[in-house]
C-alpha positions in Angstrom: 76.7 87.8 151.8 78.6 84.5 151.7 75.3 82.5 151.7 74.0 84.6 148.8 77.2 84.1 146.9 77.2 80.4 147.3 73.5 80.2 146.2 74.2 82.0 143.0 76.6 80.0 140.8 75.9 82.3 137.8 77.2 85.2 139.8 80.4 83.3 140.6 80.8 82.4 136.9 80.2 85.9 135.8 82.8 87.2 138.3 85.3 84.7 137.1 84.6 85.6 133.4 85.1 89.3 134.2 88.3 88.7 136.0 89.5 86.4 133.2 88.8 89.0 130.6 90.6 91.7 132.6 93.6 89.4 133.1 93.7 88.9 129.3 94.1 92.7 128.9 97.3 92.8 130.9 99.3 91.6 127.9 98.9 95.0 126.2 101.1 98.0 126.8 102.5 99.1 129.1 102.7 95.9 131.2 103.1 93.3 128.3 102.1 90.4 130.6 101.1 88.2 127.7 101.2 84.9 129.7 98.3 86.3 131.7 96.5 87.0 128.4 96.9 83.3 127.5 95.7 82.2 130.9 92.7 84.6 131.0 91.5 83.6 127.5 91.9 79.9 128.4 89.7 80.3 131.4 87.1 82.2 129.3 87.2 79.5 126.6 86.7 76.8 129.3 83.7 78.6 130.7 82.1 79.0 127.2 82.8 75.3 126.5 81.1 74.2 129.7 78.0 76.3 129.1 76.1 74.6 126.3 73.0 76.7 126.7 73.1 80.5 126.5 76.9 81.1 126.8 76.6 84.5 125.2 76.4 86.2 128.6 79.8 84.7 129.5 81.3 86.3 126.4 79.6 89.6 127.2 80.9 89.7 130.8 84.4 88.5 129.8 84.5 91.0 127.0 83.5 93.8 129.3 86.3 92.8 131.7 88.8 92.9 128.8 87.5 96.2 127.5 87.2 98.0 130.9 91.0 97.5 131.4 92.3 97.6 127.8 90.3 100.6 126.9 90.5 102.4 130.3 92.4 105.3 128.6 89.1 106.5 127.2 88.5 108.4 130.4 91.5 110.7 129.7 89.9 113.1 127.1 87.0 113.7 129.5 89.5 114.8 132.2 91.1 117.5 130.1 88.2 119.8 131.3 86.9 117.8 134.2 84.5 120.5 135.4 82.6 120.2 132.1 83.2 116.7 130.9 84.4 114.7 133.9 80.9 113.3 134.7 81.0 111.5 131.3 84.1 109.5 132.0 82.5 106.5 133.8 79.9 106.2 131.1 82.5 106.3 128.4 84.3 103.3 130.0 81.1 101.4 130.5 79.8 101.8 127.0 83.1 101.1 125.3 83.5 97.9 127.4 79.9 97.0 126.7 80.3 97.5 123.0 83.4 95.2 123.0 81.5 92.7 125.2 78.7 92.5 122.6 81.2 91.2 120.0 82.6 88.6 122.5 79.0 87.6 123.3 78.4 86.8 119.6 81.6 84.8 119.6 80.6 82.8 122.6 77.1 82.2 121.2 78.4 81.1 117.8 81.0 78.8 119.4 78.1 76.7 120.9 75.5 77.2 118.2 77.7 75.9 115.4 78.6 72.2 115.5 82.2 72.4 116.5 83.5 69.1 117.7 85.9 70.9 120.1 84.1 73.9 121.7 87.1 75.5 123.2 88.7 75.6 119.7 85.4 76.7 118.2 85.5 79.7 120.6 89.0 80.6 119.4 87.8 80.7 115.8 84.6 82.6 116.5 86.4 85.2 118.7 89.1 85.7 116.0 86.3 86.2 113.5 84.4 88.8 115.5 87.6 90.6 116.4 88.3 90.9 112.7 84.8 92.3 112.2 85.3 94.8 115.1 88.2 96.3 113.0 86.0 96.7 109.9 82.3 97.1 110.4 80.9 100.7 110.6 84.0 102.8 110.8 86.0 100.0 112.5 87.7 99.9 115.9 90.7 97.5 115.9 92.2 98.9 119.0 93.7 96.4 121.5 93.0 93.3 119.4 94.1 90.2 121.3 97.0 89.5 118.8 98.5 92.9 119.7 100.0 91.4 122.9 102.7 89.8 120.7 104.1 93.2 119.7 106.6 93.1 122.5 107.9 89.6 121.4 109.6 88.2 118.3 106.3 86.5 117.4 105.1 89.9 116.1 107.3 89.4 113.0 104.6 86.9 111.8 102.6 90.1 111.2 104.4 90.6 107.9 102.8 87.3 106.8 99.4 87.1 108.5 98.7 90.5 110.0 96.9 91.2 113.2 94.1 88.6 112.5 96.7 85.9 112.1 98.4 86.9 115.4 95.1 86.9 117.2 94.3 83.4 115.8 97.7 82.1 117.0 97.1 83.5 120.5 93.5 82.2 120.8 94.4 78.7 119.5 97.2 78.5 122.1 94.7 79.6 124.8 92.2 77.0 123.6 94.8 74.3 123.8 95.4 75.2 127.5 91.6 75.3 128.0 91.3 71.8 126.6 93.1 70.4 129.7 94.7 67.7 127.6 98.4 67.2 127.2 98.4 66.7 123.4 96.9 70.1 122.5 99.1 71.7 125.2 102.3 70.2 123.8 101.2 71.2 120.3 100.5 74.8 121.5 103.9 75.0 123.2 105.7 73.7 120.1 103.8 76.1 117.9 104.6 79.1 120.0 108.2 78.1 120.2 108.5 77.8 116.5 106.8 81.2 116.0 109.2 82.7 118.5 112.2 81.1 116.8 111.1 82.3 113.4 110.6 85.8 114.7 114.0 85.8 116.4 115.6 84.5 113.2 113.9 87.3 111.2 115.1 89.9 113.6 118.7 88.6 113.2 118.7 89.1 109.4 120.7 92.0 108.1 119.0 95.3 107.3 119.7 97.7 104.4 121.6 100.8 105.3 119.9 104.0 106.3 119.0 106.6 103.7 121.3 109.5 103.3 119.0 111.9 105.0 118.4 113.3 108.5 114.9 113.9 110.0 114.1 116.2 112.8 111.2 115.1 115.0 109.8 118.0 117.1 107.9 117.3 120.3 106.5 120.5 121.8 104.8 118.9 124.8 101.8 121.2 124.7 99.5 120.5 127.5 96.1 119.5 126.1 94.2 121.7 128.5 96.2 124.8 127.3 96.9 123.8 123.7 94.1 125.9 122.2 94.3 128.7 124.8 94.8 131.9 122.8 97.1 133.3 125.6 99.4 130.2 125.2 99.4 129.9 121.5 102.5 132.0 120.8 104.4 130.1 123.6 103.7 126.8 121.9 104.5 128.1 118.5 107.9 129.5 119.8 108.7 126.0 121.1 108.2 124.6 117.6 110.1 127.3 115.8 113.0 127.1 118.3 113.4 123.4 117.9 113.1 123.6 114.1 115.8 126.2 113.9 118.4 124.3 116.0 121.7 123.5 114.3 122.8 121.5 112.4 120.1 121.8 109.8 118.3 118.5 109.0 116.9 117.5 105.6 113.3 117.5 106.8 111.5 118.9 109.9 108.4 117.1 111.2 105.8 118.6 113.6 103.0 116.6 115.2 99.3 116.6 114.6 97.5 120.0 114.8 100.8 121.4 116.1 100.2 124.9 114.6 97.9 126.7 117.1 96.6 129.1 114.4 94.7 128.6 111.1 97.4 128.9 108.5 94.7 130.0 106.0 94.0 133.1 108.0 97.7 134.0 108.8 99.7 134.1 105.5 102.6 135.5 107.5 103.1 132.2 109.2 104.4 130.3 106.1 107.6 132.5 105.7 108.1 132.5 109.5 108.0 128.7 109.7 110.2 128.4 106.6 112.8 130.7 108.2 113.0 128.3 111.1 113.7 125.5 108.7 116.7 127.3 107.3 116.3 125.8 103.9 114.8 122.5 105.0 111.1 121.8 104.2 108.7 121.3 107.2 105.8 118.8 107.3 103.5 120.2 109.9 100.1 119.2 111.4 97.5 121.9 110.9 93.8 122.6 110.8 92.7 123.7 107.4 89.6 125.5 106.3 87.8 126.1 103.1 84.6 128.1 103.5 82.5 126.4 106.3 84.5 123.2 106.1 87.6 122.2 108.1 90.1 119.4 107.9 92.7 117.8 110.1 95.7 118.0 107.8 99.4 117.6 107.2 100.9 120.4 105.1 104.4 120.8 103.7 105.9 124.3 104.1 108.5 124.7 101.4 111.9 126.5 102.0 110.5 129.6 100.3 107.5 129.8 102.7 104.9 128.6 100.2 102.4 125.9 101.1 103.3 122.7 99.1 101.8 119.2 99.2 98.9 118.5 101.6 97.2 115.5 103.0 93.7 115.6 104.7 92.9 113.0 107.3 90.3 110.7 105.9 89.6 108.1 108.7 88.1 110.3 111.3 87.3 109.5 115.0 83.5 109.2 115.5 82.3 111.8 118.0 85.9 112.9 118.5 86.4 114.5 115.1 83.0 114.3 113.6 79.4 113.7 114.7 77.1 111.6 112.6 74.6 114.1 111.0 76.9 116.7 112.5 75.6 119.8 110.8 72.1 119.0 112.0 73.3 118.2 115.5 75.2 121.4 115.7 72.5 123.5 114.3 69.7 122.1 116.5 71.5 121.2 119.7 74.9 122.9 119.6 76.6 119.4 119.7 80.1 119.5 118.1 82.9 117.0 117.7 84.9 116.6 120.9 88.4 117.1 119.5 87.7 119.5 116.6 88.8 123.0 117.5 87.5 124.6 114.3 83.8 124.4 113.2 81.5 121.7 114.5 83.8 118.9 113.3 86.2 117.9 110.6 85.5 116.8 107.1 87.0 113.6 105.8 89.8 113.7 103.2 89.7 111.9 99.9 91.7 108.8 101.1 95.3 107.6 101.4 97.9 109.7 99.6 101.7 109.7 99.3 103.8 112.8 100.0 106.9 113.0 97.8 109.8 114.6 99.7 112.3 114.2 96.8 115.1 111.7 95.8 117.0 111.6 99.1 113.9 111.3 101.4 111.6 109.4 99.1 107.8 109.1 99.4 106.0 108.9 102.7 102.5 107.6 103.5 101.1 110.1 106.1 98.9 108.7 108.9 97.3 111.2 111.2 96.8 109.9 114.7 94.0 107.3 114.8 94.6 106.3 111.2 97.7 104.3 112.2 95.6 101.6 113.9 93.9 100.5 110.7 96.0 98.0 108.7 93.5 98.0 105.8 94.0 101.8 105.4 97.7 101.4 105.0 97.2 98.6 102.4 94.8 100.9 100.5 97.6 103.4 99.6 97.6 104.1 95.9 101.3 103.0 95.6 103.9 101.5 97.9 105.6 104.2 100.0 109.3 104.3 101.1 108.3 105.0 104.7 105.3 105.7 107.0 104.8 109.0 108.8 102.5 109.2 111.7 101.8 112.6 113.3 99.7 112.5 116.5 98.6 114.4 119.5 98.7 111.7 122.2 98.1 114.3 125.0 94.5 113.1 124.6 95.4 109.7 125.9 97.0 110.5 129.2 100.2 109.0 130.5 99.3 105.4 131.6 98.3 103.0 128.8 96.8 104.9 125.9 99.9 106.5 124.3 101.9 103.2 124.6 99.1 101.1 123.1 98.7 103.6 120.3 102.5 103.6 119.5 102.5 99.8 119.5 99.7 99.5 117.0 101.5 102.0 114.7 104.6 99.9 115.1 102.7 96.9 113.9 102.1 98.7 110.6 105.9 98.9 110.1 106.2 95.1 110.6 103.2 94.4 108.3 104.5 96.5 105.5 108.3 96.1 105.8 108.5 99.9 106.0 110.1 102.2 108.5 107.8 104.3 110.6 108.5 107.8 111.8 106.2 108.8 114.7 106.0 112.4 115.8 103.8 113.1 118.9 102.8 116.4 120.5 103.6 114.5 123.7 103.7 110.8 124.1 105.9 108.4 122.1 108.0 110.1 119.5 110.3 107.6 117.9 111.8 106.1 114.8 111.1 102.4 114.0 112.9 100.4 111.4 111.2 98.1 108.9 110.9 95.3 111.4 109.4 97.5 114.1 112.4 98.1 116.2 113.1 101.4 117.9 116.2 103.0 116.4 115.8 106.4 118.1 113.3 108.0 120.5 112.6 111.0 122.7 111.9 110.8 126.4 108.2 110.5 127.1 106.3 113.7 128.1 109.2 116.1 127.5 109.7 119.1 125.3 112.5 118.6 122.7 113.5 117.4 119.3 115.2 114.4 117.9 117.5 114.3 114.8 117.6 110.8 113.4 118.5 108.9 110.2 115.7 107.6 108.0 115.8 103.8 107.9 115.5 102.1 104.6 112.6 99.9 103.5 112.5 96.1 103.0 110.8 94.4 100.1 107.0 94.1 99.9 105.7 91.6 102.5 103.0 89.0 102.0 100.7 91.1 104.1 101.3 94.2 102.0 100.3 92.2 98.9 97.5 90.1 100.2 96.3 91.8 103.4 94.2 89.7 105.7 93.4 87.1 103.0 95.9 84.4 104.2 94.7 84.7 107.8 91.0 84.5 106.8 91.6 81.5 104.5 93.4 79.7 107.4 90.5 80.7 109.8 87.9 79.4 107.4 89.8 76.1 106.8 90.2 75.5 110.5 86.5 76.2 111.0 85.5 73.7 108.3 87.9 71.1 109.8 86.4 71.4 113.2 82.8 71.4 112.0 83.3 68.3 109.9 83.2 65.8 112.8 80.5 66.1 115.5 81.8 63.7 118.2 83.8 65.8 120.7 87.2 64.6 121.8 88.2 67.4 124.2 85.7 69.6 125.9 
C-alpha cells in the first residue's frame, strides 16, 4: 500500500486537497475554528497555483472536502424515518458535496486559465466569484459561504457594508497571502485583518437606541419531527403552544414557529377563537399550512384578538425537493413523488414575494422570513419597503442537533447585521433567540427544550450601505482587483 501511495503523486495531492477543504469547513458553527479555515484555503490555493495544467480536479476534490463537512447536516432529514429514507442519506451528502465541488472546480480552472500574474490571488478572486454565483443561479444555495466563518468575530460587522461576498473576499485574500509564502503579502494580510477586527470592535462599542416599548413572546414547542404530524400527537403539541401562549403576564405579541399548528386552519374554523383565547388580547403570529383548492402554502398567519384571521404571508423561496418538486404535479401524478417536507398535497406553492406585516404603532412592521428564506440576503433586500425588524419562523428539527441549526441561526443573524435591523428567531426546536441590529444575542431559550421566552423588541439602526446597494460594492471591488491582477503577466509570487 505504501509503495502504491508513493507511486501516485496525484492521489497524495487529492488527499491533501480533500483534507484542506474539510479543514476550511471547521470555521463554521458550531466549532468556529476560523484560523483552520484560513489554513485550509491557503493550502488549497497553493495546490491550485502549483498545478498550471488541469487544476480543476483539485478544486473539485477540495470543494467536496469542504462540502462533506460543512453540509453534513443534510443527512438529518433522512434519519427522521430511517427505515424509509435512511438509505438515501449517504447519497445526499455525496451529491451535495459534489455539487459544491463543481463550483470550486470552475474557480480553480479559471484561476489558471485567466492570465493572473499571481495565481494564488487569482484563485481567491475566482472562488469568491463562484461562491457569489452559488448563492444566485437557479434557486441559489448560499449556505456555508466561506465568509460566514467571520460571524463569530467582530469582522462580521463589515457585512453591513459589503455583505457576505465582501466577507468571503476578505477571507480568501488573507488565505492567498498565506499561500504566497512571502512576508510582504503575509504582513499585509495580518494588518488588513487587524484593521477589520478593530473596526468591527469599534462598531460594536457604539451606543444602541433603546428597545421598543413592546414585549414579544417566543414559543418553542419542541415537537419531535418524527411525531410532529402524527394525528395521535397533534393535540399534545397544540396544547404546548396554547399553554405557553396563555402564560402571564400577557405580552404584546405571541410568535409561534414554522408550521407550528398541526391542523389545517382552513378546515377547523374553531381553532381561530381557541388560539385567540390563549393570547388573552394579544395577537398571535403563527406558522401554518394553508390551502386553497388543490394548492397549499407554507405560511405565517396573524390571529387577531377576536379570533379572526388577519394578515398573511406565504413563503415564496421554497426548498427544492424539500417543499416542491420541479414539475411536481406531473411527478406526483405519474410516480407518486412528493416534496419531502410538505405535509399537505404533493408540495407547496410559492407565495408572491417579500411582504411586510404591520403589527401596529408599538410593534412596527416586520419582514417575515420562513425557515430557508433567511439564508438569502438578496431576498431581504427585495422587500418592498424597509421593515422595523426581521421575523424568522423555522422548524429546525429537520437539521438535527449538531451543526445544521447553529449554521442556520448564524446565517439569519447575518441578515440583521447587513440590514441594521433586529431579528426575532422562533424555532420549533433549535435556536430561538432575539438579536439586536448588530447581530448580538439579547435573549434566548435553551437549545432543544420546550418553553417560551418573553423579551423586549430591540430598535432598528439607520439603513446600511448593504441595505441600499446590496452586493454591488463587493462586486465592484472584486472586478477591480481582477483587472489589476490581470493587467501584468509576469508573476512575482507563485
